[in-house]
C-alpha positions as CSV (number, residue, x, y, z in Angstrom):
1,M,21.6,1.7,11.1
2,D,22.5,3.1,7.7
3,L,19.7,0.9,5.5
4,S,17.1,-1.7,5.8
5,V,15.8,-4.2,3.3
6,I,12.3,-5.0,3.9
7,V,10.8,-8.8,2.3
8,P,7.5,-9.9,2.6
9,I,8.2,-14.2,3.3
10,H,4.6,-16.0,2.1
11,N,5.8,-19.9,1.4
12,E,9.1,-18.9,-0.7
13,L,11.0,-22.1,1.3
14,E,13.4,-22.8,-1.6
15,N,14.3,-19.0,-2.2
16,I,15.0,-17.8,1.1
17,P,18.8,-18.9,1.1
18,V,19.5,-18.0,-2.7
19,L,17.6,-14.6,-1.6
20,H,19.7,-13.8,1.9
21,E,23.2,-15.0,-0.4
22,R,22.3,-12.3,-3.3
23,V,21.0,-9.3,-0.9
24,T,24.1,-9.2,1.3
25,T,26.5,-9.6,-1.9
26,A,25.0,-6.6,-3.6
27,L,24.9,-4.6,-0.5
28,A,28.4,-5.5,0.8
29,P,30.5,-3.3,-1.5
30,L,28.1,-0.6,-0.3
31,G,29.8,-0.5,2.9
32,L,26.5,1.1,5.0
33,D,25.5,-0.7,7.9
34,F,22.4,-2.7,7.3
35,E,19.6,-5.2,8.1
36,L,17.6,-7.8,6.0
37,V,14.2,-7.9,7.6
38,L,12.2,-10.7,6.3
39,V,8.4,-10.7,7.6
40,D,6.8,-14.1,7.8
41,D,3.3,-13.7,6.6
42,G,2.0,-16.8,8.0
43,S,3.7,-19.2,5.6
44,K,3.1,-22.9,5.8
45,D,5.5,-24.3,3.9
46,G,8.8,-24.3,6.6
47,S,9.9,-21.3,5.3
48,T,8.9,-20.1,9.6
49,Q,11.9,-22.4,10.7
50,L,14.1,-21.4,8.4
51,L,14.1,-18.1,8.5
52,R,14.7,-18.3,12.4
53,E,18.0,-20.7,11.8
54,L,18.8,-17.3,9.4
55,S,18.4,-14.6,11.8
56,E,21.1,-17.1,14.4
57,Q,23.6,-17.7,11.9
58,D,23.6,-14.1,10.6
59,K,23.2,-11.2,13.0
60,R,22.1,-8.8,10.3
61,V,19.0,-10.9,9.7
62,R,15.8,-9.9,11.5
63,V,12.6,-11.9,11.3
64,I,9.4,-10.9,12.0
65,E,6.9,-13.6,11.9
66,L,3.1,-12.6,12.1
67,R,0.4,-15.0,13.4
68,R,-1.1,-15.5,10.1
69,N,-1.4,-14.3,6.6
70,F,-2.1,-10.8,6.6
71,G,-1.4,-10.0,3.1
72,Q,1.3,-8.2,1.6
73,S,0.6,-4.7,2.7
74,A,0.1,-5.5,5.8
75,A,3.5,-7.4,5.9
76,M,5.0,-4.2,4.5
77,L,4.1,-1.9,6.7
78,A,4.9,-4.4,9.8
79,G,8.9,-4.6,8.5
80,I,8.9,-0.7,7.8
81,R,7.7,0.0,11.3
82,E,9.8,-2.8,12.6
83,S,12.8,-1.5,11.2
84,S,15.4,1.1,11.9
85,G,17.1,2.0,8.7
86,N,18.0,5.9,7.4
87,Y,17.1,4.4,4.1
88,V,14.2,1.8,3.7
89,V,14.6,-1.1,0.5
90,T,11.4,-2.8,0.1
91,M,10.9,-6.4,-2.8
92,D,9.9,-9.3,-3.0
93,G,11.0,-12.4,-2.1
94,D,10.5,-14.7,-5.1
95,L,13.9,-13.6,-6.4
96,Q,12.7,-12.0,-9.5
97,N,13.6,-8.3,-8.2
98,D,17.4,-8.1,-8.4
99,P,19.3,-6.8,-5.4
100,T,22.0,-5.3,-8.0
101,D,19.8,-2.4,-8.1
102,I,19.8,-1.1,-4.8
103,P,22.7,0.1,-4.9
104,R,21.5,2.7,-7.8
105,M,18.4,3.6,-6.0
106,I,20.2,4.4,-2.9
107,A,22.3,6.5,-5.1
108,K,19.6,8.4,-6.8
109,L,18.2,8.6,-3.1
110,G,21.6,10.7,-2.6
111,E,20.6,13.2,-4.8
112,G,17.9,14.4,-3.4
113,Y,14.6,12.4,-4.2
114,D,12.5,11.1,-1.3
115,L,11.3,7.5,-3.1
116,V,12.9,5.5,-6.2
117,H,10.3,2.9,-7.4
118,G,11.1,0.3,-10.0
119,W,9.9,-0.1,-13.2
120,R,10.1,-3.5,-14.5
121,R,10.0,-2.7,-18.6
122,D,11.6,-6.2,-19.4
123,R,9.2,-8.1,-17.2
124,K,9.7,-11.6,-17.5
125,D,5.8,-12.5,-16.6
126,R,3.1,-14.4,-18.7
127,W,1.4,-11.5,-20.9
128,L,-1.9,-13.0,-20.9
129,D,-2.6,-12.5,-17.2
130,R,0.1,-10.9,-15.7
131,K,1.6,-8.1,-18.2
132,L,-1.7,-7.2,-19.8
133,P,-4.1,-6.5,-16.8
134,S,-0.8,-4.5,-14.9
135,L,-0.7,-2.7,-18.4
136,L,-4.0,-1.7,-18.4
137,A,-4.1,-1.2,-14.9
138,N,-0.9,1.1,-14.5
139,K,-2.4,3.1,-17.3
140,L,-6.3,4.0,-15.7
141,I,-4.4,4.3,-12.5
142,S,-2.3,7.1,-13.9
143,N,-5.2,9.1,-15.7
144,V,-7.4,8.7,-12.7
145,T,-4.7,9.8,-10.3
146,K,-2.7,12.0,-12.6
147,F,0.4,10.4,-11.5
148,T,2.2,9.3,-14.4
149,V,3.5,5.9,-13.6
150,H,4.8,2.7,-15.5
151,D,5.0,0.2,-13.2
152,L,2.7,0.5,-10.0
153,G,3.3,-3.1,-9.0
154,C,7.1,-3.4,-8.6
155,T,7.6,-4.2,-5.5
156,L,11.1,-3.3,-5.6
157,K,11.5,0.7,-4.1
158,A,13.7,2.8,-2.0
159,F,12.8,5.2,0.3
160,R,13.9,7.6,3.2
161,R,12.8,6.7,6.2
162,E,10.5,9.8,7.2
163,V,8.6,8.8,4.0
164,A,8.1,5.1,5.1
165,V,6.9,5.8,8.3
166,E,4.0,8.2,6.9
167,L,2.6,5.5,4.7
168,E,-0.3,3.9,5.6
169,L,-1.1,0.4,3.8
170,Y,-3.7,-1.6,4.1
171,G,-5.7,-3.9,1.3
172,E,-3.7,-3.5,-1.7
173,M,-2.3,-0.6,-1.0
174,H,1.2,-1.4,-1.2
175,R,0.8,-1.1,-5.4
176,F,-0.2,2.7,-4.7
177,I,3.2,3.7,-2.5
178,P,4.3,6.3,-4.9
179,I,0.9,8.1,-5.3
180,L,0.4,8.0,-1.3
181,A,3.9,9.2,-0.8
182,D,3.7,12.3,-4.1
183,M,0.1,12.7,-1.7
184,R,2.4,13.6,0.8
185,G,4.7,15.9,-1.1
186,A,7.6,13.4,-1.2
187,K,10.3,13.6,-4.4
188,C,9.5,10.3,-6.6
189,F,11.6,9.0,-9.4
190,E,10.9,6.4,-11.7
191,M,13.9,4.1,-12.1
192,E,14.2,0.8,-14.9
193,V,15.1,-2.1,-12.8
194,Q,15.9,-5.7,-14.1
195,H,13.5,-8.5,-13.6
196,H,13.8,-12.6,-13.3
197,P,11.4,-15.0,-14.0
198,R,10.6,-17.7,-10.9
199,I,12.5,-20.1,-10.4
200,F,11.0,-21.7,-7.1
201,G,7.5,-21.8,-5.8
202,K,3.8,-20.6,-7.2
203,T,3.2,-16.9,-7.5
204,K,0.9,-15.6,-5.4
205,Y,-0.3,-12.7,-7.9
206,G,-3.4,-13.8,-10.3
207,I,-6.1,-11.8,-12.5
208,D,-8.8,-12.0,-9.4
209,R,-6.4,-9.7,-7.9
210,T,-7.4,-6.6,-10.7
211,L,-10.7,-6.3,-9.1
212,R,-8.9,-5.3,-5.8
213,V,-6.7,-3.2,-6.9
214,L,-9.9,-1.6,-8.9
215,L,-12.1,-0.9,-6.0
216,D,-8.8,0.7,-4.3
217,L,-7.9,3.3,-6.8
218,I,-11.1,4.0,-5.9
219,T,-10.0,4.9,-2.3
220,V,-6.4,6.2,-3.2
221,A,-8.3,8.8,-5.8
222,Y,-10.7,10.1,-3.0
223,L,-7.9,10.3,-0.4
224,K,-6.0,13.0,-3.0
225,R,-8.4,14.9,-4.1
226,Y,-10.9,14.8,-0.8
227,A,-9.0,13.2,2.3
228,A,-8.7,16.5,4.1
229,S,-12.3,18.0,3.1
230,P,-14.9,15.2,2.0
231,M,-17.6,18.1,2.6
232,K,-16.3,19.2,-0.7
233,L,-17.4,16.5,-2.9
234,F,-20.5,15.1,-1.0
235,G,-21.4,19.2,-0.5
236,R,-21.1,19.6,-4.5
237,W,-23.2,16.4,-5.1
238,A,-25.7,17.8,-2.2
239,L,-25.9,21.0,-3.9
240,L,-26.6,19.7,-7.5
241,C,-30.0,18.0,-5.8
242,C,-30.8,21.1,-4.2
243,V,-30.6,22.9,-7.8
244,I,-32.3,20.3,-9.4
245,S,-34.9,19.7,-6.3
246,I,-35.9,23.8,-6.5
247,A,-36.1,23.2,-10.6
248,M,-38.4,21.0,-10.1
249,I,-40.6,22.4,-7.5
250,T,-41.0,25.4,-9.9
251,T,-41.6,23.5,-12.5
252,T,-44.9,21.5,-10.4
253,A,-45.9,25.0,-9.3
254,L,-46.0,26.8,-12.8
255,H,-47.6,23.0,-13.8
256,A,-49.8,23.8,-11.3
257,V,-50.9,27.5,-11.9
258,L,-51.0,26.7,-15.7
259,T,-53.0,24.1,-16.1
260,Q,-55.0,23.9,-12.2
261,T,-53.5,20.7,-11.5
262,M,-50.4,18.9,-9.7
263,S,-48.0,16.9,-11.4
264,A,-47.5,13.9,-9.1
265,P,-44.1,12.7,-11.1
266,L,-42.2,16.3,-10.2
267,L,-43.7,16.3,-6.8
268,V,-42.7,12.8,-5.4
269,G,-39.3,13.6,-7.3
270,S,-38.7,16.8,-5.9
271,I,-39.1,15.3,-2.5
272,L,-36.6,12.3,-3.9
273,V,-34.1,14.8,-4.6
274,T,-34.4,16.6,-1.4
275,G,-33.7,13.9,0.3
276,L,-30.9,12.8,-1.6
277,A,-29.3,16.4,-1.3
278,A,-30.0,16.1,3.0
279,Q,-28.2,12.6,2.9
280,F,-25.3,13.6,0.6
281,F,-25.0,16.8,3.4
282,A,-24.9,14.3,6.2
283,F,-22.5,12.1,4.4
284,G,-20.2,15.0,3.8
285,W,-20.4,16.1,8.0
286,V,-19.8,12.5,9.1
287,A,-16.9,12.3,6.5
288,E,-15.7,15.3,8.0
289,V,-15.8,14.1,11.5
290,A,-13.8,10.9,10.5
291,S,-11.0,12.9,8.6
292,R,-11.0,14.7,12.1
293,I,-10.3,11.4,13.6
294,Y,-7.8,10.4,11.4
295,F,-5.7,13.2,10.8
296,A,-5.7,13.1,14.4
297,G,-3.3,10.4,14.3
298,R,-5.0,6.6,15.9
299,E,-2.8,4.2,16.7
300,E,-4.3,1.3,15.1
301,S,-2.3,-1.9,13.4
302,V,-3.7,-4.2,10.8
303,Y,-1.1,-6.7,11.9
304,A,-0.5,-8.4,14.7
305,V,3.2,-9.7,15.4
306,R,3.1,-12.9,17.0
307,H,7.4,-13.4,17.4
308,R,10.3,-11.7,16.9
309,W,14.0,-13.5,16.3
310,D,17.2,-11.3,15.6
311,Q,20.6,-11.0,17.7
312,R,20.0,-7.9,19.4
313,A,16.4,-9.0,21.2
314,T,17.0,-8.9,24.8
315,A,17.1,-12.4,26.6
316,A,13.8,-11.3,28.5
317,Q,12.0,-10.6,24.2
318,Q,13.7,-13.7,23.5
319,T,12.3,-15.8,26.4
320,A,9.2,-14.7,25.5
321,A,8.9,-14.7,22.2
322,K,9.6,-19.0,23.1
323,S,6.8,-19.0,25.9
324,G,4.3,-18.2,23.3
325,I,3.9,-14.5,24.7
326,W,2.7,-12.0,21.6
327,R,4.0,-8.3,22.3
328,K,1.8,-6.2,19.7
329,A,3.9,-3.6,17.3
330,G,3.4,-0.1,17.4
């Protein structure tokens, strides 16, 4: 398989037929063997049935139905793990991303880049609750991570498969894909892409996601700098506390010698800071152990697949799916 286009779907009933037509039309001139992987992330509006029918009509369509709404990051990860293309493209299912940008992104991958991520320079969204928070968040993320980017929120991205399968997406981490890939040494390129206003359905994004993105930013900043050696972070604070503690103990001793009285605040403070240093060392040790476990490679998924519906599935798999037997992705 040359190319896999992965689209998380959550209550996009009206958009699905148009999405299918636009993607297949845009990719036809490339002459590539491609698949359209539609991940049903717990839809409740009838999208599930429509997706199943679409997979029966077009052998290039694969549908991954999740048991419930796990979120866009988990749905995207499910699509990546279930796909088989040498190139992987992700995009939204709301028709705001334009599939005609995909050929340009694939061409850029052909120039030697590992990841091409979109930049919605002329974004067709409301200013106050969509564009402004995104603008501020992108500037903050760029400053914290030292990764220059204009639009981390654009779902339209193209990867080489070896980069895509290394991604661990949870929480709202799909927004940080370029940074996560850069941490693995991927060569990234930001490309201006088209953006269209939403016509059907309701947006799933709101200003409430800003807080979650900021919390995930803390995680990304930590992983980028200290994932391989957490003791460098916690040990630094522990040593600082040790220096402060020694200074406070020395001051307490000099005060006792010169004034013949013991300074209770300094003594109690030195004890507390010493305890804090011990805690930082303990946190660092635990984090080091957790880091070793993480890099050892635990096979654990943040999503669970209910059914798989595609023409290439075996008869046994189709029978199991129809009978309600769940097969975990891995």
